[in-house]
N, C-alpha and C positions, 0 to 999 in steps of 0.2 A: 431477228436480232441482227443489228449491223456488226461489222467486223471490229469497230472501235469499242463498242460496248463489250463484245466478247473478250477482247484483249484485256480491258480493265478488269473484268471479273476473273480472268485467268491470273492476272498479276496479284489481285487481292487474295485469291485462293492459295497461290504460292507463298505469299507473305504470311498468311495465316498457318500454313503448314510449317513454315520455318519457325514461327513463334511457338507453336506447340512443341516442336522438336527441342527448341532451346529450353523451354520450361521443363519438359521431361528430363532433359539432361542435367540442368543445374538445380532443380528443386530438390533432389535427394541430398545434394551437397549442402545447400542452405538451410534446410529444415533443422538438422542437429545443431547448427550454429545459432539459429533463432531460439531453439529450445534451451541451449546453453546460456544464452543472454537472459532469458526469462528465469532460469534456475539461479543465475547469479544475483538478479534482482531480489528474488525470494530469499536467498541466503543473506544478502545484505540487510533485508527487512527484519529477518529474525536476529541478526547480529545487533542491529540498532536497538531492537526491543530488549534483547538481553543486556545491552550496555545501559539502558535506561533503568532497568530493574536493578542492575548492580550499582548504579549511582544513587538510587533511592535507598538501597540497603535495608536495614531493619526499621528505618523511620521512627526513631525514638522520640518520645514526647513526655513532658511533665504534665501538660494539660492540653485542651483542645486548641489553644491559640498557636501551638507549634505545628499543627496539621493543615496541610494544603491538598488540593485536588489537582492532578495533572490530566488534561484531556489529550488522548492519543488518536491520531488518524482521523478519518472522516467517513461518514456514510453517504451513499449516493443521494439520499433524500435530505441530508443535512445533519449536523450534529456530530460529535466525536463518536468513534467506533469503540473506544475503551476508556476507562478512567483508572487512575492509579493514585493511591494516597502516598504523600511523602512528608517529611519533616522539615521545617524551616531551620531546625537546629543543624542538621547535617546535609540537607539538600541545597545545592546551588541553583536557585531559580532560573537564572540566565542560561546556565548550561543545560538544565532540563528542558526549558523552553525551546532551546536551539535543537536539541535532540528530538523533541516532539515534533518540530517542524520538519526535520530530516526524515523522520518516520512517516509522517503524512505524505511527504513528497514520494518516497519509495513505495508506499502503499498504493498511491494513485497510479504509479508506473506499472506495478504488478497487476492491478485491477484492469488497467487499460490493455495490457498485453494479453491477459486471460480473457478479456472481453466479459468480465464477470459482472453479473447483476446480483448484487447482494440484496437481501430483503430490506424493505424500506420501513424500518422501525426506528424512530428516534428515541434514543435512550434518555431517560431522566437524569439530570445531573445529581449525583449523589453528594452527600455532605461528608466531610471529614470528621472523624471522631478519634479520641484518645482512649484506647482500651488496653488495659495491662501494659501501660507505658509504651505503646506502639500506635502509630497512626494507622487507621483502618478506614474503610469506606462503609458508610451506613446507606444501604440501597433502599431503604423504606421511602416511599413516596411522602413528601411533605404536604 
């Protein structure tokens, strides 16, 4: 092996050692910060879901024409992750759609950070029904 090749290998080895030392020094510092960011996204996701449920409230109805279905989130293979029933009497469609979009965005961020592979099952779209003067979901397959 000539001297020039040995010198290049020595330089690369030193650079590799330096990189490993840096990673071992900084990784313990950054790991909690990354976990904290992920926890924040998960907390935000739960907060948006709770806000949507609060906006929907009791979902009162006089008959089925007042009941609507809100699709939340998305599954890796397509389709929503969850459905909620709401009332057109008390529910603001534009606001609920906006919050559902925000929820989907946050859910995708959380899934990306977790590197989560959720089961690939497309949920059938339920229909909204009015039962006991409240909008509910009928999950029976049509």
